[in-house]
N, C-alpha and C positions, 0 to 999 in steps of 0.2 A: 394617846387619849385613854384615860384610866377606866377603870371598871364602871364605876358610877355614869361617866360621860355614854359608855358605850350602852349600858342599860338602858339609859335616857333616849338613845337614839334608837333604841330596839323597840322602847316602848312607843314610839312614835310613829314608827312603822307597822307595829303590831295593834297599835290604837288602844294602849293599855297604859295605865298607871305605872311609873317606874318602881314604885314602892311595893307593886305588886307581882313583880317579877324577880325570879331566883334563877340558878342554872337548871334547876328541877321543875320549874313550871311547863307543864306540858302545851305543845302547839295546836290546842284545839280550843274550843269554846271555854271562857267567852273572848278569848283572844282571835285577831283577824289574821289567819294564815292562808291566804290564799294567792292566786296568781299574781294580784297587784302588790301583795304585801312581798312576794318574792322578788317580783321586777325593783321594786324599791329597796330590798335588801342586797341585792346583786348590784344594783348601782351606786349605792351606800360604799359597799367594800370596793367597786372601783374607784370611786372619786375620792373616797377618805385614806384607802390604803393602796391603792393601785393593784389589789387584786381581781382577778379576773376567773370567775368559776362558771363553767357551765351549768346551765340552771336545772340538767338532770341530776347533777352531783348533790342538790338538794333535796331530792326526793325521798333521803332516808332520813332528814331533819323530822325529830320529834319532840325536841325539847327548847328550850331558850339556851341552855348548856351547848349543844350544837351549834346553834348561831353564833355564840360568842367564840367556840373553837373556829369557826371557820372565819373569824374576824383577825383571828391573833396571826 
């Protein structure tokens, strides 16, 4: 999965326009980073990459870049 495809998936999870996302984009309004987005992100990582992250490990995520790094 390339960078643009990953951003498209993250945009879907965050209910955002992929063109508006960059690694520096904060995970706050207008993005939707809530418990449902967290669950969707964790499921995405598991089923797309086989990665299992504990939800608590995502507590320090502040930017889209944090999500991108977790997916690598």
